[in-house]
C-alpha positions in Angstrom: 93.6 55.3 18.5 92.0 52.7 20.7 94.0 49.4 20.9 90.7 47.4 21.1 87.4 48.1 19.4 84.3 46.4 18.2 84.7 44.3 15.1 82.9 44.7 11.8 83.5 41.0 11.1 81.2 38.6 12.9 82.2 35.1 13.4 79.9 32.1 14.2 82.4 30.5 16.5 85.2 31.6 18.8 88.5 32.0 16.9 91.0 29.1 17.3 94.2 30.6 18.8 97.5 28.9 18.0 100.9 30.0 19.3 104.1 29.0 17.5 107.4 29.7 19.3 110.9 29.5 18.0 114.1 31.3 17.6 114.4 33.6 14.7 115.3 32.1 11.3 113.6 28.8 12.1 111.0 28.7 9.4 107.9 29.6 11.4 106.8 32.9 10.1 106.4 33.6 6.4 103.4 32.1 4.5 105.7 30.2 2.3 107.6 28.7 5.3 107.4 25.0 5.8 105.3 25.0 9.0 102.7 27.5 7.9 102.4 26.0 4.5 101.4 22.7 6.1 98.8 24.4 8.2 97.4 26.2 5.1 97.3 22.9 3.2 95.5 21.1 6.1 92.9 23.8 6.2 92.6 24.1 2.5 93.0 27.8 2.6 95.5 30.6 1.5 96.6 33.9 2.9 97.6 37.1 1.2 101.3 37.9 1.7 101.9 41.2 3.6 103.3 42.4 6.9 100.4 40.4 8.5 99.3 37.5 6.3 95.5 37.4 6.2 93.1 35.0 4.4 89.5 34.1 4.4 90.1 31.6 7.2 93.4 32.3 8.9 95.5 35.3 10.0 99.2 35.0 10.9 100.5 37.7 13.4 104.2 38.1 14.0 104.8 38.9 17.7 107.9 40.9 16.8 105.3 43.7 16.4 105.1 43.8 20.2 108.8 44.7 20.7 108.9 47.6 23.1 111.7 49.5 21.3 112.8 49.9 17.7 116.2 48.8 16.6 117.9 52.0 17.7 116.1 51.8 21.0 117.5 48.3 21.6 120.9 49.5 20.7 120.5 52.1 23.4 119.3 49.7 26.1 121.8 47.1 25.1 119.2 44.4 25.3 118.3 41.9 22.6 114.8 41.3 21.2 114.8 37.9 23.0 114.9 39.7 26.4 111.5 39.8 28.0 112.0 43.4 29.0 112.1 44.4 25.3 108.5 43.0 24.6 105.1 44.5 25.6 103.5 41.4 27.0 100.7 43.4 28.7 99.5 44.7 25.2 100.1 41.3 23.6 98.0 39.5 26.1 95.0 41.8 26.1 95.0 42.0 22.3 95.1 38.2 21.9 92.3 37.9 24.5 90.3 40.6 22.6 90.6 38.8 19.2 89.6 35.5 20.9 86.5 37.3 22.1 85.7 38.6 18.6 87.0 42.1 19.0 89.2 43.9 16.6 92.5 45.5 17.6 95.0 48.1 16.4 98.1 46.1 16.5 101.6 47.8 16.5 104.0 47.1 13.6 107.7 46.5 13.8 109.3 47.1 10.4 112.0 44.5 9.9 113.4 46.4 6.8 113.9 49.7 8.6 114.1 48.7 12.2 111.4 51.3 13.0 107.9 51.1 14.6 105.3 51.9 11.9 101.7 53.1 12.6 99.4 50.4 14.0 97.3 48.3 11.6 93.7 47.2 12.2 93.3 43.4 12.7 89.9 41.8 12.6 89.3 38.3 14.2 89.5 35.3 12.0 88.5 31.6 12.3 92.2 30.6 13.0 94.6 33.1 14.5 98.3 32.1 14.5 100.6 34.1 16.7 104.2 33.3 15.9 107.4 34.6 17.3 109.9 34.4 20.1 107.5 34.5 23.0 103.9 33.3 22.4 104.1 30.8 25.3 106.3 32.9 27.7 103.7 35.2 29.3 100.9 33.7 31.3 98.2 36.1 30.0 99.0 35.3 26.4 99.6 31.6 27.1 96.2 31.1 28.7 94.5 32.3 25.5 96.1 29.6 23.3 94.1 26.6 22.2 97.3 25.0 20.9 100.9 25.9 21.9 103.6 24.7 19.5 107.4 25.0 20.0 109.8 24.5 17.1 113.0 23.2 18.7 116.1 23.6 16.4 119.4 22.2 17.6 122.3 24.6 17.0 123.9 22.7 14.0 120.6 22.8 12.2 119.8 26.3 13.2 123.2 27.4 11.9 122.6 25.8 8.5 119.1 27.3 8.2 120.2 30.8 9.3 123.1 30.8 6.9 120.7 30.0 4.1 118.5 32.9 5.1 121.0 35.5 6.3 123.6 35.0 3.6 121.0 35.2 0.8 118.8 37.8 2.2 121.0 40.0 4.3 124.4 39.5 2.7 126.0 38.2 5.9 129.1 36.0 6.0 128.9 32.5 7.7 131.1 33.8 10.5 128.7 36.7 11.1 125.8 34.2 11.4 127.7 32.1 13.9 128.7 35.1 16.0 125.0 36.3 16.0 123.8 32.9 17.2 126.4 32.7 20.0 125.7 36.3 21.1 122.0 35.5 21.4 122.4 32.2 23.1 122.3 33.4 26.7 119.0 35.2 26.1 117.6 32.4 24.0 118.4 30.0 26.9 116.8 32.2 29.4 113.7 33.6 27.7 112.8 31.4 24.6 113.9 27.8 25.2 112.0 27.3 28.5 108.7 27.7 26.7 108.9 24.2 25.4 108.0 22.9 28.9 104.5 24.5 28.4 104.0 23.5 24.7 101.4 21.0 23.7 103.6 19.9 20.8 107.4 20.2 20.3 108.9 19.8 16.8 112.5 19.0 17.3 115.0 19.1 14.4 118.4 17.4 14.8 121.1 16.2 12.3 120.4 12.5 11.4 122.8 9.8 12.3 124.4 10.3 8.9 124.9 14.1 9.5 123.5 17.1 7.7 121.7 17.8 5.4 119.8 14.7 6.5 117.5 15.3 9.5 116.1 13.5 12.5 112.7 15.1 13.2 110.8 14.4 16.5 107.2 15.3 17.2 106.9 15.3 21.0 103.4 15.5 22.4 102.3 16.2 25.9 100.0 13.4 27.0 96.5 14.9 27.8 97.5 18.0 25.9 95.4 20.0 23.4 96.8 18.2 20.3 95.1 14.9 19.4 97.5 12.1 19.9 99.3 10.8 16.8 99.9 7.1 17.1 101.7 4.3 15.1 100.9 0.6 15.3 104.4 -0.3 14.2 107.7 1.4 13.1 107.8 2.3 9.4 110.8 2.3 7.1 110.8 3.7 3.5 113.7 2.7 1.2 114.7 3.7 -2.3 116.4 7.0 -1.5 119.5 8.0 0.4 119.4 7.8 3.4 115.9 6.4 3.3 113.2 7.4 5.8 112.1 5.8 9.1 109.3 6.6 11.5 108.8 5.3 15.0 107.0 6.1 18.2 108.0 5.8 21.9 107.0 7.1 25.3 109.5 9.4 27.2 109.8 11.3 30.4 110.7 14.6 28.8 111.5 17.7 30.8 109.6 16.4 33.7 106.4 15.5 32.0 105.0 12.3 30.4 105.4 12.7 26.6 105.0 10.6 23.5 107.4 11.0 20.6 107.2 10.3 17.0 110.7 10.2 15.4 111.5 10.3 11.7 114.7 10.4 9.7 114.2 11.9 6.3 116.0 13.4 3.3 116.1 17.2 3.8 113.7 18.1 1.0 111.0 15.8 2.4 110.8 18.2 5.3 111.4 21.5 3.6 109.3 21.1 0.5 105.6 20.8 -0.1 105.9 20.6 -3.8 108.0 18.7 -6.3 111.8 18.6 -5.5 113.9 21.3 -7.2 116.3 20.5 -9.9 119.2 20.9 -7.5 117.6 18.5 -5.1 117.0 15.9 -7.9 120.7 16.1 -8.7 121.3 15.1 -5.1 118.5 12.4 -5.1 118.0 11.3 -8.7 116.1 8.2 -7.6 113.3 10.6 -6.5 112.6 11.9 -10.0 108.9 12.0 -10.7 107.8 11.5 -7.1 106.3 14.0 -4.8 108.2 15.3 -1.8 105.1 15.4 0.3 104.7 11.7 0.8 
């Protein structure tokens, strides 16, 4: 089976290639996740759920599929999936390049349910190709194919809260197991994943607000002269009427050695995590928001 082949799908324009990097459990991957739901809404399109989410306009590829070993193999090597040695960057780079040139690829599949490698699947080029995972900005070959590089930066307190929500509900873990998992992965995260933010066009940083969790401080950090159009504010904004309220401001910053511009917002948690009406539980927490949309 050839890893690259001619495509039956002909596009008028070159696909737009977007890389989204983050640690696992940070809400970047599934079609229903916050980040991808916003992209789908902006494009006015949908994708069909599946191992690889595919729609008329956009395809979302999980880069975990390029893990070199399956779960048993990583146990034998003693390396984590964050370690660059456990990822096939050569294949990843040439297949991203091929898709950008309008070729089709037979992409490997890493099965998260079984921990095994399944047979490859055929992926055709699409108008927008989103490559999300631990390392879309790490390797130079893959990075140079990206039209937009995004890094989702979650501080440890928020990461713990989000991973508890996922792993306790979906995997049956205890909170202590989640904390141990984060701490065990931290050295490899710091070495192989976190440095990618220096090459990102946009960094979305999530921190606890000044009032603590579950309220959030969200920063959109842009590289000046990068590939993402500059988002600007004429003045700071403040929205009242809910606890703790919401503020939005902009400032310049010398961030990680490069000139960046930051937009900072402090928002109630479901403003960030919902794209539809608040749930009954959230309205119990914020009754003053009843009848209003969380997307504002």
